[in-house]
Every structure is written in structure tokens, then in C-alpha cells.
N, C-alpha and C positions, 0 to 999 in steps of 0.2 A: 503493499499499499504505500503510495507517494503522498507525503505531507509536505506542503510548501514551507520553506524556512524563511523566517522574517528578515534575515540578513542578505537574502539573495541580491536584491536590487542594489544594496549598498556595495557589496563586494564587487559587482559587475561595473558600477559606476566608477569605483576607485581604480579598477584595472584599466578602463577605457579612458578616463579623464584626469588621471593624475600619473606622475612619473615615480610614484612611491612603490616600494615593495609591499605587497599585501601579504600579511601573516594571518593565518587562521588557526587559532588555538582551540583546544577542547579534548576531553577524554577520548579514549578509543571507543569505536562502536557508535559514535553519535552521528555519523554520516558525513564527516568532513570531506573525504575523498569523493563521495557521491555528489555532494553539493557542488564542489568545485568543477567536476566533469559535467554536470548539467549547465553550469554557467558557461564553461568554455564551448559547449555545443552552440550557444547563442552568439558567440563572438567569431567573426569571419577573419581570423588570423591564423597563420601557420603556427601549430603549437608542438612543443616538445615536452612530453610527461616524463618524469623521472621519479622512480620509486627508490628512495634512499636506502631501503633494505637490500637493494641489489648492490653487491660489492664493486661491480665494474665501474660504477659511478663515483665511488668514495674518494679515490685518489685524485681524480680530476676536480671534483667540487671542493676538495680540501687543500689543493696544491698551491693556492695563491699565485697563480700564473695566468695572466690575461690572455696570452696567446693560446694556451691550451683550452681556456674556458671559451674563447672565441671559436676555436674548431668545434667545440661541443655543441654550441648554439647556432653555428653557421647555417643560414637559410631560414632560420625560425624567427617569428615576431614575438612569441610568448613562451615563457618558460614555467612550467609547474613542477615543483619538487614537493613530493609527499613524503611525510614522516622526516622532515628535515632535521630533527633533533639527532639523527643518526650520524650526520656528517660533522666531523671534527672542524672547528674553526669556520663553521658555516657563515657566521656574521661577516667576517672580513672577506671572505669569497664572494658573498652577495654584494658587498659594498664595491669590490672590484668589478663585478658584473654590471652593476647599476651605474657607476661612474664611468667604466671603460666602454660601455655599449649603451648610451643614454636611451636609445629608442626601444630597448628590449622591455616588454612587459613581464613581470616577475610575480608569481604567487607561490607561497610555500605553506605547508600545513605542519603542525606539531602537536603531539598528544601529551608531551611533558613540558609544560611552559617554563618550568624553573631551568631546564637545561638549555632549551632553545632561546629563552629570554637572555640568559647570561652570555650566550654566544653571539646574540644579535643586537641587543640594546646599544651597547657602547659604540661599536664600529658603524652601526647604522642610524646613529642619532639624527633624528629629523628627516629620515628617509623612509620611514615605514608607516603603514596603516595597519593597525592591529584590531582584529575582530575575534569574537568568541562565539563558539557554537556549543550548546548544551544539549542534554537530552531534550526530547520534544517538551514544548511548553503549552500550557492551556491557551496562552496568548496566540500561539500558532494554530492550535486545533480549533480555536473559535471562528477561524476563517472557513472551516469545512463543516462544523457541527453547530448546531444552535444550543442554547443554554440547557433545555431540557435533555438533549442527548448528552451533553457533558455531564450533567447531574447523574444520569443513568449509569455512567462509567466511573464515577468518582471512587467507589470502593475498589475497583480494579486498579486505579491509579495509586491508590494508597498502599496497596498490597504488592503490586508488581513493578511499579515505577513507570518511567516514561522513555525507556530506550527505543529508538525507531523500530528495531526488529521486532518488538513485541506487538506492534500494530498489525503485523502480518501473520501472527500466530494466534489461532483461535483457542486451542486446547490448553487448559491450565496446566497440565503435566508437562507439555512441550515448553511453556513459558518458564516453568521451574527449572527444566533442563537447561534452558538458554541462560537463565540468570546464574546458576551455579557454574556453568562454563565460563561466563563473563567474569564472575568473581574470582574463580580459581586461576584463570589463564590471562586475562587481559586488564583487569581493573587497575592494578598498580605494577604490572609487569615492567613498563618502562622506568617507573620510579626505582625499583629494585635493581634493575640492570645498570642504570646510569649512575647510581650511587654505590654499585658493587656490594649490595646487601644480599648475602647468600641465604640467609635463614629467614624465609618469609613468614614462619611460624609466629615470630614475636610481633611482626606487623599485623598479622591477622588477629592475634590476641588483643593487641592494642585497639584495633577497629572494633572488636567485639565488646570491649569494656565501654569505649565511647558510644557505641550504638545503644546501650542501655541507659546512657546518661543524657539523651537528647531532652532538651528543655531545662536541664540543670546546669549550674556552673561546674566547669571541669577543673580539677586540681591536678596539675601535672605531676607534683610531688607524689600524691596518692596513686596515681596511675603507675608511676615508677616503682613505688613500694609493692604494688600488686603484681607487677610484672617481674620483679627483681632486676630492674633497669635503672641506670642513673637518670636523674631529672633531665639533664641536658640531652641525653640520648633520646628519651621520649619526646622532648620538644623538637628535636631535629627530625624524628619520625613524622610528627604531626605536620611540621612544616613541609616535609616531603609529600605527604598525602594531600595537603592542600594544593601544592604546585602541580600534582598529578591529577587534580580536579575530582578528587574523591570526597574530600572534607572542605568545609569552610567555617571560619570562626565568626562569632558575633560578640563584640566587646561591650562592656557596660557604659551606659551614658551617664554623664555627670557634669553639672556646673557648680556643684557644691560637694566637694570630696569628703567632708566630714560626715555627711548624712547618706551618701549614695555609695553603693557597692560597685567597684570597678576592677579589683585586682584580678579575677578569674574571668575568662571567657566562657561562653557557650559554644558548642561545636555541632554542626549539622552536617548531613550527607546531601550531596547534590542530587542523589537519586534514591528513593525509598526502596526500590526493588533490591538494590544492592545491600542496603542496610538491612533489610528483613532477611536476605539470604545469608548475611554474615552471621546473624544470631540464630539462623536455622528456623525461622518461623514465617511461613507464607500462608498461615491459615487465614480464613475469612475473618472479617472484622468482628462478627458476632461471637467468635470464640477467643478473642484476644482481650488483654488488659492494658494495652499500650495505645489505644486509639487516639487519646489526647495528645500523646507524643508524636504519632504519626501526622496528625492534623497540624501541629505547630511546625514541624519540619517541612511538610508539604507547602504550606502557605508562604513560609519564608524563602524556600527555594523557588517557587513560582514567582514570587515578587522580584527575586533577584534576577531571574531570566527577563521578566518584563522590563525592568529598568534598564538592563543591558542592552535589549533589543531596540528599546525606544530612545536609547542614548540619553537617558535622564540621570544626571549626576545626583547621587544621594549618599549621605553617610547613614550606615545601618547599625543599630545597637539593640540591646535589651536595657531595661531599667528596673532597678531594685534599690530599696533603702534598707538600712541596718534594722529597721523596725518591721520589715516583712512586706511592705508595699511593693508591688511589682507589675510591670507590664512586660508582655512577651516580645514586643518589637517596638522600636522607636525609629522614625525616619526624619532625618534633617535634610531638607532640600528646599531650594527656592527661597531661602530666608526664613522658612516656616518650620515648625516642629510638629510632628504628628505621632501620637501614641496609639497603640493598637493592643487589644487583648484578644486571644483566639479561643473560641468555645466550640468544641465538638458538638454537632447536632444543632438543635434550636435554641440552646441555652444563650442567655445574654447576661450582661452586667453593666453597671454604671462605672464611671471613672473614679479612680481613687481621689479621696479628697486632698491627699498630700501632693499628687500629681497636678491637680487644679491649682492648688495654692503656690506650689514651687514654680510652676510653668503656666501662668494664667493665660498666656496668649496661644497655647498649644491646643491642638484638637485631640479628640479621643474617639476611637471606633472600636466596637466590639465586633469582630469578624467571626461569623458563624455560617451554617449551611444556607442561610437565607440571603447572604449578600457576599459571600466569598468570591464569587466571579467578578464583582465590582473591584475587588482588591487586586485580583491577579490578571485582569484583562483591560481594565479602564485606566486612564491617565492619572485621575486624581483620587485620593483617599475619600471615602464616603463617610462623613461625619454623622455621629449620633448625638 
């Protein structure tokens, strides 16, 4: 099943109308290669596609020799390098290509942003247009399904997640098989290889502990004690998993450090299917005790995709005071402050008095099953 991706036009426009190197980041299996190939079909230029997993290209693309690079792309108008993080010194070589052959269009994909970014950002400063592709978003699905249809599939999204391949699989058993294969073979494969981590068991154990703590502040020191690992090692693994698009952090918001909690972050998964697979629980929602955690993770991840695809700059936080008042999500954007509480089902609640008192100009919204699509599809928060 083909689902239109929201950044398609943006990437095509950057390729055709700028001289920048277009970089497309995202986890494995989200459709980066497919998307680029679909875009290239609509561009009437002679194209060279290179898969950086093929060793025959590695020496040329990492050799820092303009004449050799010119031979490689001779006769082509557009160069597409897939899985570019495999190429040593890819950034300096892309700079040589871009500066040495000014008319050449270049697009590259990478599934491990930390490695590709480190190799690209410095040598290509001011020469790149960076885009991100995530698992399918409700924002994208809303172009093909109405709100009734999206609501009908909500339980499925909370259990199996939003990876593109799942939308072509009807059988629940086959969906589970796909997710277990994804989690064991692809999810953080690049991260382990590029950082030379030989024992993936510790990474999996860390992910499992984090998966049970969705919605709670995470103590890196406690994770270390539970795993028998140094705090700094745990921190480095979390950073690794962030940069491999498995996890993301949500820090605490504060303008009054004496009353508000900010020392520990919350950690969420980009995709709930992989989270549920990691803890070994793909049971229907009626048999689960973590529906509230799933709901919170789902809404924050979908909001993150929405903001990215709409190119809306926002700072994202949670909010909590030492006395226990808490909001699941706070968004600071456009000069305004917006607080959100997530309630699974049709439950609702009013804003904390301490939130209203501390930030009288801020908005508050309770997001539940009645209005969540406004939160993950529409531009503006819906005030209550």
C-alpha cells in the first residue's frame, strides 16, 4: 500500500531549485530509499544511484580525489547515495563533489544520523538541506483516511506502530513476525556496528527498562545500577539510541528552578510497535495495563512528526513541580506557551491551579479520544 509522504514536494523542490546537498535522515525501514526513488522518477535528469553497502564504491567515495569522483559521475546530472553513513569521510568527499562539479544534484540518505552528521556537518556547513523521515504519521494518513477511519484503526496503531510495511500486512501474526524481525535485525543495527558494540544484549536490556518507564522521569544512575553498567556508559547508549532514531528525550520545563523539576528527562519511543515488541507484549488493549503509557507516547511522537513535517519550530517539554503538579507535555512556540494533559479514553480534567498561577498567559488542553486528531493533524493546539 502506497502512502504519500509529506516531505515529498519539499525534497523535490530542494533538489531542483537549490544547489545544496539534500540529506534525508531516518531509521531503517521507514521508506527513505523508496521515497527518493519515487521523487527521482519525476525528475527528467540522468541519475546515478549508488548503494553505499556495495564495497566497489567505498574507495572512490572516500578517496578525496576530484578527478576520480568526476569519472564516477561523468555523464550524470544527479547523484543519489543510499546509506551514506557507510562511507568513510563522506562529508569532505561530498564537499569536493559539490564544489568541484557545481551543476551536479546530490541527495543522500542515512539511517544513523549521529555518524552521518558528524561526517557531514562540518565540511558541508551551509551546503546542505536536511530532512527527516519517520514512521508513518497520522498527519500523512489523514490525506487518505477520514477521521472515522483513523479512529477505527487507533488500537492497531497503539499496538503495532506505524512502520510503512505494516500497512501492507493484514494478518496480526505476520505483523508480529515483522516487528520481531525489525527489532532484532534492523532497529539499532547501524548504531551497534558504527560504535563497535559487540554485545547487543545490554542495549536490549536497557531498551526494555526504558520501555517500562514511559511517562516517568528516567534516572540514568538507577538504570546503570540495574544493568551493572557505569552511568556514563548508560548515558552513551541512550545517546546512541537517540541518534539511531529509536528513542527521544523530553526534558522538564522551568522558569522557576526552585519549584519545578528539571533534573531528569522522560524518554519515549519513536514507534510503539518496536516498544511493545521489546517488552514482549503485543496483546490487544483490553488485556493490557499500560494503555495510558501507550497513549502518552503515541501522542507525543505523533506531535513530533507533525511539527517536523510542517516545519514548525517548537521547544518540547514536560512540566512537574516538587509538590506533584504535572503536565504530560508543554510546547513553547511562536512566543506562546501551551500545556497539555493526555487522558486515555474520554476522560477529561481541568488545568492545575499552580500551572495557571505560574504561567497565567499559557494555554491548557486536555487531549483525549474526542480531540486527539486536532492535536496530531491540525496546526494549532485546541484550547479548553
